[in-house]
C-alpha positions as CSV (number, residue, x, y, z in Angstrom):
1,M,-184.0,-49.5,45.5
2,T,-183.3,-46.0,44.5
3,T,-183.3,-43.8,41.4
4,A,-181.9,-40.8,43.2
5,N,-178.6,-39.0,42.6
6,P,-177.5,-37.7,46.0
7,T,-175.1,-35.2,44.5
8,A,-177.2,-33.6,41.8
9,P,-178.9,-30.2,42.1
10,R,-182.6,-29.8,41.7
11,I,-184.1,-28.6,38.4
12,P,-185.5,-25.1,39.1
13,W,-189.0,-25.6,37.9
14,D,-192.4,-24.8,39.4
15,S,-193.9,-28.0,40.7
16,R,-197.3,-26.7,39.9
17,D,-196.4,-25.8,36.3
18,P,-193.1,-27.0,35.1
19,Y,-194.0,-26.6,31.4
20,D,-192.6,-23.1,30.9
21,Y,-189.2,-24.4,31.9
22,Y,-189.4,-27.2,29.4
23,E,-190.5,-24.9,26.6
24,N,-187.7,-22.4,27.2
25,L,-185.3,-25.3,26.8
26,R,-187.1,-26.7,23.8
27,A,-186.1,-23.6,21.9
28,R,-182.6,-25.1,21.9
29,G,-183.7,-28.4,20.5
30,D,-185.3,-31.8,21.3
31,V,-182.2,-32.9,23.2
32,V,-180.4,-30.4,25.4
33,W,-177.7,-30.4,28.0
34,D,-179.1,-28.8,31.2
35,E,-176.4,-27.2,33.4
36,N,-178.8,-27.1,36.4
37,A,-179.4,-30.8,36.2
38,G,-176.0,-31.8,35.0
39,T,-177.6,-34.2,32.5
40,W,-179.1,-34.5,29.1
41,L,-182.8,-33.7,28.9
42,V,-184.9,-35.3,26.2
43,L,-187.8,-33.0,25.4
44,G,-189.0,-34.2,22.0
45,Y,-191.6,-36.9,21.5
46,H,-189.8,-38.9,18.9
47,P,-186.4,-39.1,20.6
48,A,-188.1,-39.9,23.9
49,R,-189.9,-42.8,22.3
50,E,-186.8,-43.9,20.5
51,I,-185.0,-44.3,23.8
52,L,-187.9,-45.9,25.7
53,G,-188.4,-48.5,23.0
54,G,-184.8,-48.9,21.8
55,T,-181.7,-50.9,22.8
56,G,-178.5,-49.7,24.2
57,W,-180.1,-48.1,27.3
58,S,-180.5,-49.3,30.9
59,S,-183.3,-48.6,33.3
60,D,-180.9,-49.3,36.2
61,P,-179.7,-45.9,37.5
62,L,-176.7,-47.7,39.0
63,A,-175.5,-48.6,35.5
64,S,-174.0,-45.1,35.6
65,P,-170.6,-45.3,37.3
66,Q,-171.1,-41.8,38.8
67,M,-174.5,-42.8,40.2
68,R,-173.2,-46.0,41.7
69,A,-170.3,-44.3,43.3
70,S,-172.5,-41.6,44.9
71,A,-175.2,-44.2,46.0
72,T,-172.7,-46.6,47.6
73,E,-171.4,-43.7,49.7
74,Y,-174.8,-43.4,51.4
75,L,-176.7,-46.7,50.9
76,D,-176.2,-50.4,51.5
77,L,-177.2,-51.6,48.0
78,S,-177.2,-55.2,49.1
79,S,-180.3,-54.5,51.2
80,F,-182.5,-54.0,48.1
81,G,-184.4,-56.7,46.3
82,R,-184.7,-56.9,42.5
83,N,-186.9,-54.1,41.2
84,M,-189.0,-54.5,38.0
85,L,-188.8,-50.7,37.3
86,F,-185.0,-50.7,37.2
87,A,-184.3,-54.2,35.9
88,D,-183.1,-55.0,32.3
89,G,-183.1,-58.0,30.1
90,P,-183.9,-61.5,31.6
91,D,-184.3,-60.1,35.1
92,H,-186.9,-57.6,33.9
93,T,-188.7,-60.3,31.9
94,E,-188.8,-62.6,34.9
95,L,-190.1,-60.0,37.3
96,R,-192.7,-58.6,34.9
97,G,-193.9,-62.1,34.1
98,A,-194.9,-62.7,37.7
99,V,-197.8,-60.2,37.3
100,R,-198.2,-59.8,33.6
101,D,-201.3,-61.9,33.2
102,V,-203.3,-60.0,35.8
103,F,-202.6,-56.6,34.2
104,T,-204.1,-57.3,30.8
105,P,-206.9,-55.0,29.6
106,G,-209.3,-57.9,29.5
107,F,-208.5,-58.9,33.1
108,I,-208.7,-55.3,34.3
109,A,-212.1,-54.9,32.6
110,G,-213.4,-57.6,34.8
111,L,-212.6,-55.5,37.9
112,R,-214.9,-52.7,36.9
113,E,-217.7,-53.8,39.2
114,G,-215.4,-53.9,42.2
115,V,-213.7,-50.6,41.3
116,Q,-217.2,-49.0,40.9
117,S,-218.3,-50.2,44.3
118,I,-215.2,-48.9,46.1
119,A,-215.4,-45.6,44.2
120,S,-219.0,-45.1,45.2
121,Q,-218.3,-45.7,48.9
122,V,-215.3,-43.3,48.9
123,V,-216.9,-40.5,46.9
124,E,-220.2,-40.6,48.9
125,Y,-218.4,-40.1,52.2
126,P,-218.0,-36.3,52.3
127,P,-221.4,-34.7,53.2
128,A,-222.9,-32.3,50.6
129,G,-222.2,-28.7,51.5
130,E,-219.3,-29.5,53.9
131,P,-215.7,-28.6,53.1
132,F,-213.2,-31.4,52.6
133,D,-209.7,-31.9,51.1
134,F,-210.1,-33.8,47.8
135,M,-206.6,-35.2,47.9
136,A,-206.8,-36.5,51.5
137,D,-210.4,-37.6,51.5
138,I,-210.9,-39.0,48.0
139,A,-207.9,-39.0,45.6
140,L,-205.6,-40.9,47.9
141,P,-208.0,-43.2,49.8
142,L,-209.7,-44.4,46.6
143,P,-206.7,-46.1,44.9
144,I,-205.3,-47.2,48.2
145,A,-208.6,-49.0,48.9
146,I,-208.5,-50.6,45.5
147,I,-204.9,-51.8,45.5
148,G,-205.1,-52.8,49.1
149,E,-208.1,-55.0,48.4
150,W,-206.4,-56.5,45.4
151,L,-203.2,-57.2,47.3
152,G,-205.2,-58.5,50.2
153,L,-203.8,-56.0,52.7
154,D,-205.6,-55.4,56.0
155,D,-206.4,-51.9,57.3
156,A,-203.1,-51.7,59.3
157,S,-200.9,-52.5,56.3
158,S,-202.9,-50.1,54.1
159,A,-202.3,-47.4,56.6
160,V,-198.5,-48.0,56.6
161,L,-198.7,-47.9,52.8
162,R,-200.5,-44.6,52.8
163,E,-198.1,-43.1,55.4
164,E,-194.8,-44.2,53.8
165,S,-195.4,-44.1,50.1
166,P,-195.3,-40.2,49.7
167,I,-191.8,-40.3,51.4
168,I,-190.7,-43.0,49.0
169,I,-192.1,-41.1,46.0
170,Q,-190.1,-38.0,47.0
171,M,-186.9,-39.9,46.3
172,L,-188.0,-41.4,43.0
173,G,-186.4,-38.8,40.9
174,A,-183.0,-38.2,39.4
175,F,-182.4,-35.1,41.5
176,A,-183.4,-36.0,45.0
177,D,-180.9,-34.8,47.7
178,V,-179.2,-36.9,50.3
179,E,-181.7,-36.3,53.0
180,T,-184.6,-37.2,50.7
181,V,-182.9,-40.4,49.6
182,L,-182.2,-41.5,53.2
183,A,-185.7,-40.7,54.3
184,G,-187.2,-42.6,51.3
185,T,-184.9,-45.5,52.0
186,A,-186.0,-45.6,55.6
187,A,-189.7,-45.4,54.5
188,G,-189.1,-48.3,52.0
189,A,-187.6,-50.4,54.8
190,T,-190.6,-49.7,57.0
191,L,-193.0,-50.8,54.3
192,A,-190.9,-53.8,53.4
193,T,-190.9,-54.8,57.1
194,E,-194.7,-54.6,57.1
195,L,-195.1,-56.7,53.9
196,L,-192.4,-59.4,54.6
197,P,-194.5,-61.5,57.0
198,L,-197.5,-61.1,54.8
199,A,-195.6,-62.3,51.8
200,A,-194.2,-65.3,53.7
201,D,-197.7,-66.2,54.9
202,R,-199.2,-66.0,51.4
203,R,-196.4,-68.2,50.1
204,S,-197.3,-70.9,52.6
205,Y,-201.1,-70.3,52.6
206,P,-202.0,-68.6,49.3
207,G,-205.3,-66.9,48.8
208,D,-207.0,-65.4,45.7
209,D,-205.2,-62.0,46.0
210,L,-202.4,-60.5,44.0
211,L,-199.8,-60.8,46.8
212,S,-200.5,-64.6,46.9
213,L,-200.0,-64.7,43.1
214,I,-196.7,-62.9,43.3
215,A,-195.5,-65.0,46.2
216,S,-196.4,-68.2,44.4
217,D,-193.7,-67.6,41.8
218,A,-190.9,-70.0,42.9
219,N,-188.3,-68.0,40.8
220,L,-188.8,-65.0,43.2
221,S,-187.1,-64.7,46.6
222,L,-189.2,-63.3,49.4
223,D,-187.2,-60.0,49.1
224,D,-188.2,-60.0,45.4
225,V,-191.9,-60.6,46.3
226,V,-191.9,-57.8,48.9
227,T,-190.1,-55.3,46.5
228,M,-192.6,-56.2,43.7
229,A,-195.6,-55.9,46.0
230,F,-194.6,-52.5,47.4
231,M,-193.7,-51.1,44.0
232,V,-197.1,-52.3,42.6
233,A,-198.8,-50.7,45.6
234,I,-197.0,-47.4,45.4
235,A,-197.3,-47.1,41.6
236,G,-200.9,-48.3,41.9
237,H,-202.1,-45.5,44.1
238,E,-199.6,-42.6,44.0
239,T,-199.8,-42.0,40.2
240,T,-203.6,-42.5,40.1
241,A,-204.2,-40.1,43.1
242,N,-202.1,-37.4,41.5
243,L,-203.7,-37.9,38.1
244,L,-207.1,-37.6,39.7
245,G,-206.2,-34.4,41.5
246,A,-204.7,-32.6,38.5
247,S,-207.5,-33.8,36.2
248,M,-210.2,-32.5,38.5
249,L,-208.6,-29.1,38.6
250,R,-208.5,-29.0,34.8
251,L,-212.1,-30.2,34.5
252,L,-213.5,-27.8,37.1
253,A,-211.5,-24.7,36.1
254,P,-213.9,-22.0,34.6
255,R,-213.2,-21.0,31.0
256,A,-213.5,-17.6,29.5
257,D,-217.2,-18.1,28.8
258,G,-217.9,-19.4,32.3
259,S,-218.3,-23.0,31.3
260,R,-216.1,-25.9,32.5
261,L,-214.6,-28.8,30.7
262,A,-216.5,-31.0,33.2
263,D,-219.8,-29.8,31.7
264,G,-219.2,-31.4,28.3
265,I,-217.1,-34.6,28.7
266,D,-217.9,-38.3,29.0
267,P,-215.5,-39.8,31.6
268,G,-216.2,-43.2,30.0
269,D,-214.6,-42.1,26.7
270,P,-211.0,-43.5,26.5
271,A,-210.0,-40.4,24.4
272,V,-210.9,-38.1,27.3
273,I,-208.7,-40.1,29.8
274,S,-205.9,-40.2,27.2
275,E,-206.0,-36.5,26.8
276,L,-206.0,-35.9,30.6
277,L,-203.0,-38.2,30.8
278,R,-201.2,-36.3,28.0
279,L,-201.7,-32.9,29.7
280,D,-201.6,-33.9,33.4
281,G,-199.9,-37.3,33.5
282,P,-198.2,-37.4,37.0
283,V,-194.9,-38.8,35.9
284,L,-192.7,-35.9,34.8
285,G,-189.7,-37.9,33.6
286,T,-187.8,-41.1,33.7
287,A,-184.1,-41.7,33.5
288,R,-182.0,-44.0,31.3
289,V,-178.3,-44.8,31.2
290,A,-176.5,-45.3,27.9
291,T,-174.9,-48.7,27.7
292,E,-173.3,-47.8,24.4
293,E,-172.6,-44.6,22.5
294,H,-175.6,-42.9,20.9
295,T,-176.2,-40.0,18.5
296,L,-179.4,-38.2,19.6
297,G,-180.7,-34.9,18.3
298,G,-177.3,-34.2,16.8
299,H,-175.5,-34.8,20.1
300,T,-173.2,-37.7,21.2
301,I,-174.4,-39.4,24.3
302,G,-171.4,-41.4,25.7
303,E,-171.6,-44.8,27.3
304,G,-172.4,-44.5,31.0
305,Q,-174.1,-41.1,30.6
306,T,-177.6,-40.5,32.0
307,V,-180.4,-38.9,30.1
308,L,-183.6,-37.7,31.6
309,I,-186.6,-38.2,29.4
310,A,-189.0,-35.4,30.1
311,I,-192.3,-37.3,29.6
312,A,-194.4,-34.2,30.3
313,A,-192.5,-32.2,27.7
314,A,-192.7,-35.0,25.1
315,N,-196.4,-35.1,25.6
316,R,-196.6,-31.4,24.7
317,D,-194.3,-31.6,21.7
318,P,-195.8,-29.1,19.2
319,Q,-194.3,-31.1,16.3
320,V,-196.6,-34.0,17.3
321,F,-199.5,-32.4,19.0
322,V,-201.1,-29.3,17.4
323,D,-201.9,-26.7,20.0
324,P,-200.3,-28.9,22.6
325,T,-201.7,-27.0,25.6
326,E,-205.3,-27.4,24.5
327,F,-207.6,-30.2,25.7
328,R,-208.7,-32.0,22.6
329,P,-209.9,-35.5,23.1
330,E,-210.7,-35.8,19.3
331,R,-206.9,-35.7,18.5
332,K,-205.7,-38.4,16.0
333,S,-202.0,-37.9,16.8
334,S,-199.6,-40.4,18.4
335,P,-200.6,-41.7,21.9
336,P,-199.1,-39.9,24.9
337,L,-196.1,-41.4,26.7
338,A,-197.6,-41.0,30.1
339,F,-197.3,-44.7,30.8
340,G,-193.9,-45.0,29.1
341,Y,-193.3,-47.1,26.0
342,G,-191.6,-50.4,25.0
343,A,-190.5,-53.1,27.5
344,H,-191.1,-50.8,30.5
345,H,-194.6,-49.6,29.5
346,C,-196.5,-49.4,32.7
347,L,-198.3,-52.7,33.5
348,G,-200.9,-50.9,35.5
349,S,-202.0,-48.5,32.8
350,A,-205.3,-50.2,32.2
351,L,-206.2,-50.2,35.9
352,A,-205.2,-46.5,36.3
353,K,-207.4,-45.6,33.3
354,L,-210.3,-47.6,34.7
355,E,-210.0,-46.1,38.2
356,T,-209.7,-42.5,36.8
357,S,-212.7,-43.0,34.5
358,V,-214.9,-44.5,37.2
359,A,-213.8,-42.0,39.8
360,I,-214.4,-38.9,37.7
361,R,-217.9,-40.0,36.8
362,E,-218.7,-40.5,40.4
363,I,-217.2,-37.2,41.5
364,L,-218.8,-35.1,38.8
365,A,-222.2,-36.6,39.7
366,R,-221.9,-34.9,43.1
367,R,-221.3,-31.5,41.5
368,P,-218.0,-30.6,43.1
369,E,-216.5,-27.1,43.3
370,V,-213.0,-26.0,44.4
371,T,-213.3,-23.6,47.3
372,G,-209.9,-22.3,48.1
373,P,-206.2,-22.2,47.1
374,V,-204.6,-25.4,45.9
375,T,-201.1,-26.4,47.1
376,W,-198.8,-28.6,45.0
377,R,-196.3,-31.3,45.9
378,D,-192.6,-30.4,45.6
379,T,-191.0,-33.3,43.9
380,P,-189.2,-33.6,40.6
381,A,-190.5,-37.1,40.0
382,I,-194.3,-36.8,40.4
383,R,-196.5,-33.8,39.6
384,G,-199.7,-33.6,41.6
385,P,-201.6,-31.4,44.1
386,R,-200.9,-31.7,47.8
387,S,-204.3,-30.3,48.8
388,I,-207.5,-29.3,47.0
389,P,-210.1,-27.6,49.2
390,M,-213.5,-28.7,47.8
391,R,-217.1,-29.3,48.6
392,F,-220.0,-31.0,46.9
393,Q,-223.0,-28.7,46.2
394,T,-226.2,-29.4,47.9
């Protein structure tokens, strides 16, 4: 599994604040050719949604002849199982169907009590008045604990997940270099090796956990089960952790009058979570390969060409969102594309929203304050803080 292009250069944006880069490009239009990236960038909300929900596009990066040629130079593609994120057509329908029923909003709502219990335990751990790192001590452990319990992982397997997933995430972008791709592939192999015997055991002796449910699907090979499980695990905690980190920074930042957004919001309001996702959604972009010729934004996109949909830019499109940089939960405009759109809309969106809502309420109740400089991750795929020095007031 890879979405990386080993030969492409990095886009020269600031990992903390990539939005100025997008806005400078937007002056040229909603769809632009980026010389730095060597690809088409889709910045506008409407063309982004058109691609995500339309036909004639593939989610498989290897549908691009150039990408396949560069990938096969460095990777043994036969070693990867089928991947729901990058599958199309019947394969995608089959893989998604294996977990679709447990990701419905109704089913996820039934998990609230368990999520609340785990969140309370994680958030109450740092002593009041003592410094801690919000990302290391709360933002990452919380979703790992939730997804680990749901998959039925023991502490050792959860530890492997926590250690290897950031390395895998580093390569989940269209512009990772060769070293990043190879490191991510090795990390994926380590995680797969950890999960394979668990998947085989759950297929023979199923329990009431999500891994058992996936393994019970006779249409899936064990490699498929493992790939599905570790993608659910990675997507289920990396995105939530980064959303939590960026959201807390926004909510705790002092405004001109000395107040904070945190002082006047209800974390249980879906509109609040939606607006946090619009402004600070962790997924910066997603790639599609044209399987036929398209005309987009006045440009011809040829068959086999790759486009990068800049989700973060689309969610700040001034033609759709008035004052797009402002936090306004009362907006009545189109929903953000933070979880994608169409057939590949993120299955875990309801769980991520629930975790974020519950966690923010628990965290704010302890009166947090940021106590030092924040560092940010350096990856073109996922935006999020690396470290947030924090303490809970006494």
